C-alpha positions as CSV (number, residue, x, y, z in Angstrom):
1,M,0.1,0.2,0.3
2,S,1.4,3.6,-1.0
3,A,1.6,6.1,1.9
4,S,-0.9,8.3,0.3
5,G,-3.0,4.9,1.2
6,N,-2.4,4.8,4.6
7,R,-3.9,8.3,6.0
8,A,-7.2,7.0,7.0
9,V,-5.6,4.6,9.4
10,A,-2.6,6.7,9.9
11,R,-4.0,9.0,13.2
12,A,-0.8,8.6,16.0
13,G,0.2,12.3,15.0
14,D,-3.5,13.7,16.8
15,P,-2.3,12.4,20.4
16,A,1.3,12.3,19.8
17,T,1.4,16.4,19.3
18,A,-1.4,17.3,21.3
19,A,0.0,15.6,24.8
20,Q,3.3,17.5,24.2
21,R,4.0,20.4,26.6
22,G,6.2,22.7,24.9
23,P,7.6,23.5,21.4
24,L,8.3,21.2,18.9
25,P,10.6,21.1,16.0
26,P,8.4,23.1,13.0
27,Y,8.6,19.9,10.6
28,L,7.3,17.1,12.9
29,P,3.6,16.6,11.4
30,R,0.5,18.1,13.8
31,R,-2.2,16.1,12.0
32,P,-2.4,12.5,10.9
33,V,0.4,11.5,8.3
34,P,1.4,8.2,6.8
35,D,3.5,6.0,7.6
36,V,6.6,7.8,5.8
37,V,6.0,11.4,5.1
38,R,8.7,13.9,3.0
39,I,9.5,16.9,5.2
40,L,11.6,20.1,5.0
41,A,14.1,20.3,7.4
42,P,15.4,24.2,8.7
43,T,18.5,23.7,6.4
44,G,16.2,23.2,3.6
45,D,17.3,19.6,2.6
46,R,14.1,17.6,2.1
47,L,14.3,13.9,4.2
48,W,12.1,11.1,4.8
49,L,10.1,11.1,8.2
50,V,8.8,7.5,9.6
51,T,5.8,8.0,12.1
52,R,5.1,4.3,12.9
53,F,6.3,2.2,15.8
54,A,7.1,-1.0,13.8
55,L,8.5,0.5,10.4
56,G,10.8,3.1,12.7
57,R,11.9,0.2,14.5
58,R,13.1,-1.8,11.2
59,V,15.1,1.5,10.0
60,L,16.7,1.9,13.2
61,A,18.4,-1.6,13.0
62,D,18.6,-1.9,9.4
63,P,22.3,-1.8,8.4
64,G,21.2,-0.5,4.9
65,F,20.7,2.6,6.4
66,S,23.9,4.0,7.1
67,R,24.5,6.5,10.1
68,A,28.5,7.8,9.5
69,A,27.2,8.3,5.6
70,A,24.6,10.8,7.2
71,V,27.4,12.9,9.2
72,A,29.0,13.7,5.3
73,P,29.1,17.3,5.5
74,A,27.3,17.1,1.5
75,A,24.7,14.9,3.3
76,P,21.1,16.0,3.4
77,A,20.3,17.2,7.6
78,V,17.6,18.1,9.4
79,H,20.1,20.5,12.0
80,P,22.6,22.9,11.3
81,L,24.8,21.5,13.5
82,Q,27.4,19.1,12.2
83,P,27.9,16.0,14.2
84,D,31.3,15.0,15.6
85,P,32.5,12.0,13.0
86,A,34.2,10.8,15.4
87,S,31.9,10.0,17.5
88,L,30.0,6.6,18.5
89,T,26.8,7.9,17.4
90,S,28.3,8.9,14.0
91,L,29.8,5.6,13.5
92,D,28.4,2.3,11.8
93,P,29.9,-1.1,12.6
94,P,32.1,-2.5,13.1
95,A,34.0,0.9,14.2
96,H,30.7,1.6,16.4
97,S,30.9,-1.8,17.9
98,R,34.9,-1.2,18.6
99,L,33.8,1.8,20.6
100,R,31.1,0.6,22.2
101,A,32.3,-2.4,23.6
102,L,35.3,0.1,24.9
103,V,32.5,2.0,27.3
104,S,29.9,-1.0,27.8
105,R,31.6,-2.0,30.6
106,A,30.5,0.9,32.8
107,F,27.2,0.2,31.8
108,I,26.4,-2.9,32.8
109,P,23.4,-3.8,35.7
110,H,25.5,-4.2,38.2
111,A,27.7,-1.2,37.6
112,I,24.7,0.7,37.2
113,A,22.9,-0.7,40.4
114,A,26.1,0.4,42.5
115,L,25.2,4.1,41.6
116,E,21.8,3.9,43.0
117,D,23.0,4.5,47.2
118,G,24.6,7.6,45.4
119,I,22.1,8.7,43.3
120,R,19.0,8.5,46.4
121,A,21.3,9.9,49.0
122,E,21.9,13.2,46.9
123,A,18.2,13.4,45.5
124,R,17.0,13.3,49.6
125,G,19.2,16.2,50.4
126,L,18.0,18.1,47.6
127,L,14.5,17.6,48.5
128,R,15.3,18.8,52.3
129,R,15.6,22.3,51.0
130,G,11.6,22.0,51.2
131,S,9.4,24.3,49.0
132,P,9.0,26.8,47.0
133,F,11.5,25.2,44.2
134,D,12.3,25.2,41.1
135,L,12.2,21.2,40.0
136,V,14.8,22.1,37.3
137,R,17.1,24.5,38.9
138,D,17.4,22.6,42.2
139,Y,16.4,19.0,41.9
140,T,17.1,17.7,38.0
141,M,20.0,19.5,37.2
142,P,22.3,19.1,40.4
143,L,21.1,15.5,40.8
144,A,22.0,15.1,37.0
145,A,25.5,16.6,37.4
146,A,26.5,14.2,40.5
147,T,25.7,11.3,39.0
148,I,27.5,11.9,35.9
149,C,30.4,13.5,37.8
150,R,30.5,10.7,40.2
151,M,31.0,7.8,36.6
152,L,32.8,10.1,34.8
153,G,35.2,10.3,37.7
154,V,35.0,14.4,38.1
155,P,36.6,15.2,41.8
156,E,33.5,16.7,44.0
157,A,35.9,20.0,44.0
158,E,35.4,20.2,40.4
159,R,31.9,19.6,39.9
160,D,30.3,22.8,40.8
161,R,32.3,24.4,38.0
162,F,32.0,21.2,35.5
163,A,28.2,21.8,36.2
164,A,28.3,25.5,35.5
165,L,30.1,25.0,32.3
166,A,27.6,22.5,31.3
167,D,25.1,24.4,31.8
168,L,25.9,27.0,29.6
169,G,27.4,24.9,27.1
170,H,24.5,23.5,26.5
171,A,22.1,26.8,27.5
172,L,20.3,25.2,29.7
173,V,20.6,28.1,31.8
174,P,19.8,31.9,29.9
175,C,23.2,33.0,28.2
176,T,23.8,34.5,24.2
177,P,25.2,32.1,21.4
178,R,28.7,33.3,22.2
179,E,28.2,32.6,25.8
180,S,27.2,28.9,25.0
181,A,30.1,28.5,22.2
182,T,32.8,29.6,24.9
183,A,31.8,27.5,27.5
184,R,31.8,24.5,25.4
185,A,35.3,25.4,24.6
186,E,36.2,25.6,28.0
187,L,34.2,22.4,28.6
188,R,36.5,20.7,26.0
189,A,39.5,22.2,27.6
190,H,38.4,21.0,31.6
191,F,38.1,17.7,29.6
192,V,41.6,17.2,28.1
193,A,42.4,18.5,32.5
194,L,40.6,15.6,33.7
195,L,42.1,13.2,31.4
196,R,45.2,14.3,32.0
197,M,44.2,13.8,36.3
198,A,42.6,10.4,35.0
199,R,46.1,9.6,33.5
200,R,48.0,10.3,36.9
201,D,45.7,8.5,38.8
202,P,43.2,6.3,36.8
203,G,40.7,4.8,39.5
204,E,38.0,2.8,38.8
205,H,35.8,5.6,37.0
206,L,35.0,5.4,33.2
207,L,37.6,8.3,32.6
208,G,40.5,5.8,33.7
209,A,39.5,3.1,32.0
210,L,39.0,5.7,28.4
211,V,42.5,6.7,29.4
212,R,43.4,3.0,29.6
213,A,42.0,1.8,26.2
214,H,44.4,4.8,24.4
215,D,47.2,4.5,26.2
216,E,48.2,1.0,26.7
217,D,46.8,-0.4,23.9
218,G,45.7,2.3,21.3
219,S,42.2,1.0,20.7
220,L,41.0,4.1,21.3
221,S,42.5,7.3,19.2
222,E,43.0,11.2,20.7
223,A,39.6,12.2,18.5
224,E,37.8,9.3,19.5
225,L,38.9,9.9,23.5
226,I,37.2,13.4,23.6
227,A,34.5,12.5,21.5
228,L,33.3,9.7,24.0
229,V,33.8,11.7,26.9
230,E,31.8,14.3,25.2
231,L,29.1,12.3,24.1
232,L,28.8,10.8,27.8
233,L,28.1,14.0,29.1
234,N,25.6,15.2,27.0
235,A,23.7,11.8,27.0
236,G,24.2,11.4,31.1
237,Y,23.5,15.2,32.1
238,E,21.6,16.9,29.3
239,T,18.8,14.6,28.6
240,T,18.3,13.4,32.2
241,I,17.3,16.8,33.1
242,G,15.2,17.3,30.1
243,Q,13.5,13.9,30.7
244,T,12.7,14.2,34.7
245,G,11.6,17.8,34.1
246,L,9.0,16.3,31.2
247,A,8.2,13.3,33.2
248,V,7.1,15.5,36.3
249,L,5.2,17.9,34.7
250,A,3.2,15.0,32.9
251,L,2.2,13.7,36.1
252,L,1.6,16.6,37.8
253,E,-0.8,18.4,34.2
254,H,-2.4,14.3,34.9
255,P,-2.9,14.8,39.0
256,G,-4.6,11.3,39.2
257,Q,-1.7,9.6,37.8
258,W,0.6,11.2,40.3
259,R,-2.1,10.3,43.1
260,R,-1.7,6.8,41.8
261,L,2.1,6.6,42.6
262,V,1.8,8.2,46.2
263,A,-0.9,5.8,47.3
264,G,1.1,2.8,45.7
265,P,5.1,3.7,45.4
266,G,5.3,0.4,43.5
267,L,4.1,1.7,40.5
268,V,6.9,3.9,40.0
269,P,9.0,1.3,37.9
270,G,6.5,0.9,35.6
271,A,5.1,4.5,35.2
272,V,9.0,5.0,34.3
273,E,8.5,3.1,31.2
274,E,5.1,5.0,30.5
275,L,6.6,8.6,30.5
276,L,9.6,7.7,28.4
277,R,6.8,6.3,26.2
278,F,4.6,10.0,26.9
279,A,7.0,13.0,26.9
280,P,10.4,11.5,25.2
281,V,13.3,14.2,25.3
282,V,14.1,13.7,22.4
283,P,11.5,13.7,20.0
284,I,13.6,12.6,16.4
285,S,16.4,9.7,15.6
286,F,19.4,10.7,14.5
287,T,19.4,11.2,10.5
288,R,20.0,7.9,8.4
289,L,21.1,7.7,4.9
290,A,19.9,4.9,2.5
291,R,22.6,3.0,1.5
292,T,20.6,1.5,-1.9
293,D,17.1,2.1,-3.4
294,T,14.7,0.3,-1.5
295,E,11.0,1.7,-0.1
296,L,9.3,2.3,2.9
297,A,5.7,1.7,3.2
298,G,5.5,1.8,-0.6
299,E,7.4,5.2,-1.1
300,P,10.4,4.7,-3.0
301,V,13.9,5.9,-1.5
302,R,16.3,6.5,-3.4
303,A,19.9,5.7,-2.2
304,G,21.8,8.4,-0.5
305,E,18.3,10.0,0.6
306,A,17.8,10.8,4.3
307,V,15.4,9.2,6.9
308,L,15.0,9.8,10.1
309,V,12.1,8.5,12.8
310,S,9.8,10.6,14.6
311,L,10.4,9.1,18.0
312,L,7.4,11.2,19.7
313,H,5.3,9.3,16.8
314,A,6.2,6.3,17.0
315,N,5.5,6.3,20.6
316,F,1.8,6.9,20.0
317,D,1.2,5.0,17.1
318,P,-2.1,3.4,18.1
319,R,-1.3,-0.2,16.3
320,A,1.3,-0.7,19.4
321,H,-0.1,1.2,21.7
322,P,-3.5,1.0,22.8
323,R,-5.2,4.6,24.1
324,P,-2.2,6.5,22.8
325,G,-3.3,9.8,23.7
326,A,-3.3,8.8,27.3
327,L,-1.0,8.7,30.4
328,S,-1.8,5.8,32.6
329,V,0.7,4.4,35.2
330,D,-1.0,1.1,35.0
331,R,0.2,0.1,31.8
332,T,2.0,-3.4,32.2
333,T,3.5,-3.9,28.9
334,T,4.8,-0.4,27.5
335,R,6.9,-0.3,24.4
336,H,8.3,2.6,23.3
337,V,11.7,3.3,21.3
338,S,12.1,6.9,23.2
339,F,16.1,5.3,23.7
340,G,15.9,4.4,19.8
341,H,16.6,0.6,19.1
342,G,19.3,-1.7,17.0
343,P,23.1,-1.1,17.3
344,H,22.9,2.6,18.2
345,I,20.3,2.1,20.9
346,C,20.8,4.7,23.6
347,L,24.3,3.2,25.8
348,G,22.8,4.9,28.9
349,A,19.5,3.5,28.5
350,Q,19.4,1.6,32.4
351,L,21.7,4.7,33.7
352,A,18.5,6.8,32.5
353,R,15.8,4.5,33.6
354,L,17.8,4.5,37.3
355,Q,17.7,8.2,37.7
356,L,14.4,9.0,36.9
357,R,12.8,6.2,38.8
358,I,15.1,7.0,41.8
359,A,14.2,10.6,41.3
360,L,10.4,10.1,40.9
361,E,10.5,7.8,44.4
362,E,12.1,10.8,46.0
363,L,9.4,12.8,44.8
364,V,6.7,10.7,46.0
365,A,8.0,10.2,49.3
366,A,9.3,13.3,50.1
367,C,6.6,15.2,48.5
368,P,3.0,13.8,48.1
369,R,0.9,17.0,47.7
370,L,3.5,18.1,44.8
371,A,2.1,20.3,42.8
372,L,3.0,23.3,39.9
373,A,3.5,26.9,41.3
374,A,2.6,28.5,38.0
375,D,0.2,28.9,35.1
376,P,1.8,26.2,32.8
377,A,1.3,28.7,29.8
378,T,4.1,30.5,31.4
379,L,6.6,28.0,31.5
380,R,10.1,28.6,30.1
381,W,11.1,25.5,27.4
382,R,14.0,25.0,25.5
383,P,13.7,26.2,22.0
384,P,11.9,24.3,19.2
385,E,15.1,23.8,17.7
386,A,17.4,22.0,20.1
387,I,18.1,18.3,20.4
388,V,16.7,17.7,23.6
389,R,13.3,19.0,25.0
390,G,12.1,19.9,28.4
391,P,11.4,22.9,30.4
392,T,14.2,25.4,31.7
393,A,11.9,25.9,34.5
394,L,9.7,24.1,36.8
395,P,8.2,25.9,40.3
396,V,6.8,23.8,42.3
397,S,5.5,23.6,46.1
398,W,4.1,21.1,48.3
């Protein structure tokens, strides 16, 4: 069946966009759309957008769609920001597999579980301040900073500086584009200094493991080393802040669901999956280029054409999710693509789940009467062109 023939049934665009708070990229459809649709990106390039759950998973896992080809300078792009070609997210196997194996040890289940006590203690300490409270500034940002610093091995004395540079570099606080660019450059220099420290004292943290991989067996180049550290910061800091803010806001705008968690804290782990589905922090996948001529939902996709998946629309596909527009912390079989799928599935997915679960468990326990302390229409948000979504401030009381 051609894409045009799917218009009558492909209605996931309605709940997917209607349920979202805050701005979305302008090229994401706000109306019923086919399984595959052509979009015009802000760059002026035309790309194929996949909006369905099963088809999106196929594209994300299919080696016939290349991530490495999509970061070439002349490749069609959805965003003007040029990705680092040495980054883990910019590579195809086998280069991708080699780099992923180097860092995956830090993300195995027992390594992630070992972080729980420290994250929980940090969360409890932050909540002791009481309300009024900006959930982003006073909770999600310092909680994410403490966690990623602990993983990377950033000394405690350096954490405030590290977090301040990250906040500016990712425009998580008000700043000009020049201030943000300057902070990113300083952050990169900070990484280099931290790597020098890790060479003197590797310790048991991730920076030490990466330095050993670079220095001892040459399995990691200098460019790959820096790109990996930057990627880990982006994935472990910015996205965690945005996802926690989106999750809490979704619950507060569905107070019945918040009360369900307060009455039954054991629901929180399942609620984490539902909130990841309902309010994904990253609405679209990375772009991929078709290696050969192919077909997606009846549409001919030529070799060299760009394809991306709307993770947001896939999460609201009624063929995969009954009543997708309803937030339900009681869902028992939540499937989503918020962490992607296939070889590039988010390396830190389990860490993200752990942080969101602890953040919610501690909020439920300490703040059962949690409520928004501002008109939702006045909330400040990341700009629509930002890769990572989320509120930049979330005043709450309890």
